[in-house]
N, CA, C and O atoms as a DFTB+ gen file, in Angstrom:
428 C
 N C O
     1  1     142.783      54.813      -0.738
     2  2     141.876      53.989      -1.415
     3  2     141.220      53.318      -0.544
     4  3     141.692      52.936       0.527
     5  1     139.926      53.096      -0.988
     6  2     138.791      52.392      -0.233
     7  2     138.183      51.163      -1.197
     8  3     138.453      51.109      -2.396
     9  1     137.436      50.307      -0.608
    10  2     136.812      49.162      -1.300
    11  2     135.649      48.926      -0.585
    12  3     135.603      48.772       0.635
    13  1     134.398      48.889      -1.599
    14  2     133.047      48.768      -1.077
    15  2     132.630      47.541      -1.923
    16  3     133.127      47.235      -3.007
    17  1     131.569      46.832      -1.218
    18  2     130.878      45.988      -1.806
    19  2     129.498      46.035      -1.613
    20  3     129.151      46.085      -0.433
    21  1     128.668      46.032      -2.408
    22  2     127.263      46.258      -1.824
    23  2     126.212      45.231      -2.932
    24  3     126.488      44.995      -4.108
    25  1     124.966      44.724      -2.178
    26  2     124.410      43.826      -2.815
    27  2     123.335      44.491      -3.379
    28  3     122.830      45.475      -2.839
    29  1     122.846      43.896      -4.713
    30  2     121.327      44.242      -5.333
    31  2     120.787      43.060      -5.508
    32  3     121.393      42.001      -5.674
    33  1     119.204      43.296      -5.460
    34  2     118.440      42.232      -5.909
    35  2     118.212      42.108      -7.181
    36  3     117.977      40.993      -7.647
    37  1     118.238      43.159      -7.919
    38  2     118.224      43.441      -9.307
    39  2     119.329      43.717     -10.083
    40  3     120.074      44.604      -9.666
    41  1     119.657      43.066     -11.296
    42  2     120.783      43.271     -12.097
    43  2     120.596      44.786     -12.581
    44  3     121.556      45.541     -12.732
    45  1     119.617      45.056     -12.749
    46  2     119.545      46.798     -13.699
    47  2     119.928      47.445     -12.685
    48  3     120.724      48.327     -13.008
    49  1     119.627      47.383     -11.141
    50  2     119.943      48.424     -10.200
    51  2     121.555      48.327     -10.172
    52  3     122.156      49.401     -10.175
    53  1     122.262      47.203     -10.146
    54  2     123.503      46.968      -9.998
    55  2     124.222      47.730     -11.150
    56  3     125.174      48.471     -10.910
    57  1     123.724      47.521     -12.454
    58  2     124.227      48.117     -13.598
    59  2     124.215      49.503     -13.566
    60  3     125.169      50.185     -13.942
    61  1     123.056      49.998     -13.084
    62  2     122.734      51.868     -13.011
    63  2     123.691      52.153     -12.033
    64  3     124.321      53.180     -12.289
    65  1     124.007      51.594     -11.010
    66  2     125.082      52.067     -10.148
    67  2     126.495      51.930     -10.613
    68  3     127.313      52.789     -10.286
    69  1     126.833      50.931     -11.337
    70  2     128.097      50.978     -12.025
    71  2     128.154      52.092     -12.959
    72  3     129.171      52.783     -12.900
    73  1     127.206      52.420     -13.864
    74  2     127.010      53.492     -14.791
    75  2     127.417      54.776     -14.056
    76  3     128.382      55.444     -14.426
    77  1     126.678      55.086     -13.043
    78  2     126.579      56.224     -12.094
    79  2     127.948      56.344     -11.490
    80  3     128.563      57.407     -11.561
    81  1     128.359      55.459     -10.998
    82  2     129.826      55.464     -10.158
    83  2     131.049      55.927     -11.119
    84  3     132.039      56.526     -10.698
    85  1     130.830      55.555     -12.495
    86  2     131.840      55.842     -13.499
    87  2     131.639      57.343     -13.943
    88  3     132.562      58.127     -14.167
    89  1     130.275      57.627     -14.038
    90  2     129.957      59.029     -14.714
    91  2     129.906      59.870     -13.713
    92  3     130.578      60.883     -13.906
    93  1     129.288      59.811     -12.597
    94  2     128.857      60.919     -11.534
    95  2     130.005      60.858     -10.662
    96  3     130.484      61.958     -10.386
    97  1     130.570      59.838     -10.155
    98  2     131.564      59.731      -9.320
    99  2     133.147      59.760      -9.696
   100  3     134.123      59.974      -8.976
   101  1     133.051      59.476     -11.045
   102  2     134.537      59.530     -11.962
   103  2     135.237      58.384     -11.481
   104  3     136.467      58.423     -11.478
   105  1     134.591      57.289     -11.042
   106  2     135.399      56.128     -10.549
   107  2     136.066      55.437     -11.966
   108  3     135.309      55.450     -12.937
   109  1     137.179      54.942     -12.128
   110  2     137.457      54.421     -13.548
   111  2     136.751      53.027     -13.680
   112  3     136.637      52.260     -12.724
   113  1     136.288      52.762     -14.940
   114  2     135.398      51.671     -15.297
   115  2     136.333      50.287     -14.736
   116  3     135.697      49.296     -14.378
   117  1     137.841      50.263     -14.678
   118  2     138.367      49.095     -14.480
   119  2     138.379      48.934     -12.753
   120  3     139.047      48.035     -12.240
   121  1     137.690      49.753     -12.038
   122  2     137.795      49.641     -10.486
   123  2     136.494      49.380     -10.298
   124  3     136.301      49.493      -9.087
   125  1     135.281      49.028     -10.961
   126  2     133.816      48.809     -10.788
   127  2     133.505      47.290     -11.292
   128  3     133.733      47.128     -12.491
   129  1     133.067      46.248     -10.649
   130  2     132.469      45.322     -11.341
   131  2     131.311      44.649     -10.568
   132  3     131.189      44.672      -9.344
   133  1     130.505      44.068     -11.415
   134  2     129.079      43.600     -10.872
   135  2     129.113      42.020     -11.220
   136  3     129.382      41.618     -12.352
   137  1     128.841      41.244     -10.236
   138  2     129.090      39.665     -10.361
   139  2     127.504      39.091      -9.664
   140  3     126.893      39.739      -8.814
   141  1     127.059      37.848     -10.193
   142  2     126.063      37.352      -9.486
   143  2     126.434      36.917      -8.211
   144  3     127.635      36.699      -8.049
   145  1     125.612      36.725      -7.187
   146  2     125.982      36.575      -5.731
   147  2     124.617      36.113      -5.159
   148  3     123.603      36.809      -5.214
   149  1     124.686      34.765      -4.554
   150  2     123.561      34.499      -3.695
   151  2     122.150      34.732      -4.239
   152  3     121.818      34.109      -5.247
   153  1     121.252      35.617      -3.630
   154  2     120.072      35.945      -4.285
   155  2     120.043      37.123      -5.167
   156  3     119.007      37.740      -5.419
   157  1     121.195      37.417      -5.626
   158  2     121.149      38.703      -6.530
   159  2     122.398      38.967      -7.156
   160  3     122.960      38.147      -7.882
   161  1     122.909      40.258      -6.850
   162  2     124.226      40.670      -7.399
   163  2     125.011      41.480      -6.531
   164  3     124.456      42.297      -5.796
   165  1     126.320      41.327      -6.542
   166  2     127.093      42.299      -5.819
   167  2     128.012      43.130      -6.816
   168  3     128.640      42.669      -7.769
   169  1     127.962      44.337      -6.430
   170  2     129.067      45.418      -6.930
   171  2     130.175      45.494      -6.082
   172  3     130.030      45.631      -4.868
   173  1     131.272      45.416      -6.618
   174  2     132.561      46.029      -5.803
   175  2     133.226      46.950      -6.560
   176  3     133.365      46.928      -7.783
   177  1     133.695      47.886      -5.665
   178  2     134.251      49.241      -6.328
   179  2     135.464      49.644      -5.300
   180  3     135.470      49.564      -4.071
   181  1     136.460      50.088      -6.166
   182  2     137.770      50.564      -5.510
   183  2     137.836      51.966      -5.927
   184  3     137.832      52.252      -7.124
   185  1     137.913      53.114      -4.747
   186  2     138.122      54.316      -5.298
   187  2     138.798      55.282      -4.064
   188  3     138.849      54.928      -2.886
   189  1     139.248      56.433      -4.535
   190  2     139.749      57.241      -3.663
   191  2     138.900      57.746      -2.761
   192  3     137.746      58.062      -3.052
   193  1     139.564      57.897      -1.235
   194  2     138.906      58.357      -0.339
   195  2     137.958      59.616      -0.505
   196  3     136.872      59.564       0.073
   197  1     138.233      60.589      -1.144
   198  2     137.809      61.702      -1.293
   199  2     136.398      61.625      -2.096
   200  3     135.619      62.577      -2.119
   201  1     136.165      60.437      -2.726
   202  2     134.843      60.420      -3.310
   203  2     134.091      59.439      -2.478
   204  3     133.078      59.022      -3.041
   205  1     134.305      58.979      -1.338
   206  2     133.544      57.957      -0.516
   207  2     132.087      58.706      -0.486
   208  3     131.246      58.038      -1.088
   209  1     131.678      59.688      -0.044
   210  2     130.510      60.070       0.134
   211  2     129.536      60.146      -1.337
   212  3     128.321      59.952      -1.382
   213  1     130.363      60.455      -2.403
   214  2     129.522      60.307      -3.669
   215  2     129.325      58.945      -3.903
   216  3     128.219      58.691      -4.379
   217  1     130.190      57.829      -3.678
   218  2     129.961      56.440      -3.845
   219  2     128.981      55.990      -2.980
   220  3     127.985      55.412      -3.417
   221  1     129.179      56.221      -1.628
   222  2     127.823      55.916      -0.903
   223  2     126.636      56.241      -1.289
   224  3     125.699      55.443      -1.271
   225  1     126.528      57.677      -1.756
   226  2     125.046      58.053      -2.263
   227  2     124.569      57.403      -3.550
   228  3     123.398      57.079      -3.748
   229  1     125.566      57.238      -4.410
   230  2     124.904      56.454      -5.537
   231  2     124.574      55.007      -5.172
   232  3     123.514      54.516      -5.561
   233  1     125.369      54.368      -4.502
   234  2     124.869      53.063      -4.047
   235  2     123.498      53.156      -3.208
   236  3     122.667      52.294      -3.495
   237  1     123.182      53.994      -2.309
   238  2     122.038      53.933      -1.646
   239  2     120.804      54.370      -2.405
   240  3     119.691      53.863      -2.266
   241  1     121.140      55.442      -3.286
   242  2     119.980      55.810      -4.235
   243  2     119.612      54.866      -5.151
   244  3     118.469      54.903      -5.608
   245  1     120.663      53.728      -5.620
   246  2     120.240      52.867      -6.503
   247  2     119.704      51.472      -5.835
   248  3     119.470      50.443      -6.470
   249  1     119.560      51.646      -4.442
   250  2     118.808      50.436      -3.557
   251  2     119.756      49.144      -3.264
   252  3     119.453      47.984      -2.985
   253  1     121.130      49.838      -3.449
   254  2     122.225      48.777      -2.956
   255  2     122.174      48.833      -1.354
   256  3     121.857      49.832      -0.709
   257  1     122.644      47.228      -0.667
   258  2     122.797      47.189       0.448
   259  2     124.398      47.131       0.794
   260  3     125.154      46.392       0.163
   261  1     124.783      47.872       1.723
   262  2     126.269      47.750       1.962
   263  2     126.735      46.448       2.719
   264  3     126.100      45.956       3.652
   265  1     127.873      45.963       2.231
   266  2     128.138      44.648       2.770
   267  2     129.602      45.025       3.285
   268  3     129.854      44.703       4.447
   269  1     130.364      45.521       2.719
   270  2     131.724      45.850       3.010
   271  2     132.290      47.228       2.869
   272  3     132.212      47.637       1.711
   273  1     132.796      47.999       3.653
   274  2     133.447      49.292       3.578
   275  2     134.544      49.461       4.235
   276  3     134.481      49.881       5.390
   277  1     135.910      49.135       3.572
   278  2     137.138      49.062       4.127
   279  2     138.147      49.746       3.417
   280  3     138.068      49.997       2.215
   281  1     139.100      50.054       4.150
   282  2     140.440      50.745       3.504
   283  2     141.076      49.464       2.372
   284  3     141.010      48.271       2.665
   285  1     141.496      49.817       1.468
   286  2     142.010      48.846       0.372
   287  2     143.376      47.913       1.007
   288  3     143.878      46.905       0.511
   289  1     143.640      48.409       1.875
   290  2     145.047      47.784       2.680
   291  2     144.521      46.534       3.279
   292  3     145.233      45.534       3.370
   293  1     142.936      46.574       3.808
   294  2     142.510      45.260       4.569
   295  2     142.273      44.094       3.641
   296  3     142.066      42.936       4.005
   297  1     142.327      44.524       2.432
   298  2     141.889      43.452       1.436
   299  2     143.184      42.669       0.728
   300  3     143.088      41.759      -0.095
   301  1     144.360      43.219       1.227
   302  2     145.622      42.906       0.570
   303  2     145.631      42.768      -0.995
   304  3     146.138      41.876      -1.675
   305  1     144.841      44.040      -1.440
   306  2     144.740      44.061      -2.927
   307  2     146.107      44.713      -3.309
   308  3     147.140      44.453      -2.691
   309  1     146.052      45.554      -4.341
   310  2     147.118      46.243      -4.972
   311  2     147.798      47.165      -3.961
   312  3     149.019      47.300      -3.876
   313  1     146.942      47.752      -3.248
   314  2     147.356      48.617      -2.150
   315  2     148.311      48.138      -1.115
   316  3     149.216      48.885      -0.740
   317  1     148.197      47.174      -0.724
   318  2     149.188      46.591       0.528
   319  2     150.420      46.109      -0.024
   320  3     150.558      45.286      -0.930
   321  1     151.383      46.778       0.691
   322  2     152.742      46.600       0.669
   323  2     153.221      46.464       2.079
   324  3     153.073      47.237       3.025
   325  1     153.921      45.129       2.000
   326  2     154.293      44.756       3.535
   327  2     155.597      45.589       3.945
   328  3     155.898      45.656       5.137
   329  1     156.534      46.356       2.768
   330  2     157.303      47.034       3.275
   331  2     157.084      48.525       3.841
   332  3     157.924      49.218       4.417
   333  1     155.632      48.877       3.509
   334  2     155.294      50.119       4.042
   335  2     154.950      50.001       5.551
   336  3     154.338      49.037       6.013
   337  1     155.380      51.031       6.268
   338  2     154.878      50.922       7.793
   339  2     153.499      51.512       7.863
   340  3     152.998      52.183       6.961
   341  1     152.878      51.187       9.098
   342  2     151.651      51.783       9.388
   343  2     150.433      50.953       8.554
   344  3     149.300      51.434       8.579
   345  1     150.616      50.053       8.023
   346  2     149.588      49.033       7.298
   347  2     149.385      47.975       8.194
   348  3     150.328      47.405       8.743
   349  1     148.035      47.634       8.402
   350  2     147.959      46.455       9.367
   351  2     147.643      45.102       8.484
   352  3     146.525      44.899       8.010
   353  1     148.653      44.277       8.329
   354  2     148.586      43.137       7.476
   355  2     147.808      42.052       8.012
   356  3     147.917      40.989       7.402
   357  1     146.975      42.079       9.107
   358  2     146.018      41.230       9.401
   359  2     144.856      41.100       8.848
   360  3     144.311      42.191       8.679
   361  1     144.178      40.093       8.451
   362  2     142.953      39.998       7.805
   363  2     141.995      40.799       8.820
   364  3     142.206      40.903      10.029
   365  1     140.988      41.305       8.171
   366  2     139.962      42.307       8.588
   367  2     139.131      41.323       9.775
   368  3     138.775      41.848      10.830
   369  1     138.911      40.127       9.549
   370  2     138.207      39.233      10.473
   371  2     139.172      39.175      12.000
   372  3     138.640      39.110      13.109
   373  1     140.371      39.207      11.816
   374  2     141.384      39.455      12.958
   375  2     141.394      40.704      13.769
   376  3     141.888      40.881      14.882
   377  1     140.696      41.610      12.932
   378  2     140.841      43.024      13.760
   379  2     139.260      43.171      14.225
   380  3     139.035      43.512      15.386
   381  1     138.445      42.978      13.548
   382  2     137.015      43.078      13.757
   383  2     136.480      42.181      15.003
   384  3     135.873      42.725      15.926
   385  1     136.721      40.834      14.989
   386  2     136.127      39.985      15.777
   387  2     136.415      40.216      17.282
   388  3     135.560      39.995      18.140
   389  1     137.899      40.760      17.614
   390  2     138.075      41.278      19.200
   391  2     137.388      42.412      19.714
   392  3     136.962      42.451      20.868
   393  1     137.232      43.598      18.659
   394  2     136.304      44.445      18.829
   395  2     135.088      44.277      19.237
   396  3     134.659      44.841      20.243
   397  1     134.252      43.327      18.361
   398  2     133.060      42.862      18.625
   399  2     132.893      42.305      20.083
   400  3     132.054      42.745      20.870
   401  1     133.637      41.454      20.321
   402  2     133.590      40.677      21.456
   403  2     133.910      41.576      22.503
   404  3     133.293      41.275      23.525
   405  1     134.776      42.749      22.658
   406  2     135.069      43.588      23.653
   407  2     133.638      44.421      23.952
   408  3     133.454      44.972      25.037
   409  1     132.687      44.449      22.910
   410  2     131.391      45.147      23.352
   411  2     130.311      44.303      23.821
   412  3     129.182      44.752      24.017
   413  1     130.626      43.104      24.003
   414  2     129.686      41.958      24.756
   415  2     128.910      41.317      23.534
   416  3     127.938      40.652      23.891
   417  1     129.134      41.373      22.144
   418  2     128.564      40.560      21.257
   419  2     129.125      39.296      20.918
   420  3     130.341      39.115      20.865
   421  1     128.316      38.457      20.696
   422  2     128.967      37.127      20.463
   423  2     130.055      36.975      19.081
   424  3     129.931      37.544      17.997
   425  1     130.957      36.183      19.433
   426  2     131.947      36.029      18.225
   427  2     131.428      35.500      16.962
   428  3     132.177      35.366      15.995
């Protein structure tokens, strides 16, 4: 499973993405939410890896700006189980910041 968050300036664009994700990409309605955020709206969606391209296409075509695109296990959501091997329990910031610094970017 993957989790994506995208921002939208207009509520109608976010709602259009929500509708298209459930209809066109087959994402269950319980796995998509829209909420007010900063200067607009944010849409959060949880979905199987095999529909990743379709989800990204819907968000792009609706004018969404990608904020986060990560495996669900990084969110410590329902997919994270500390008893299952090969899951990285560290918060995403703990994994990403060292990689950014390794490439010479400021932390």
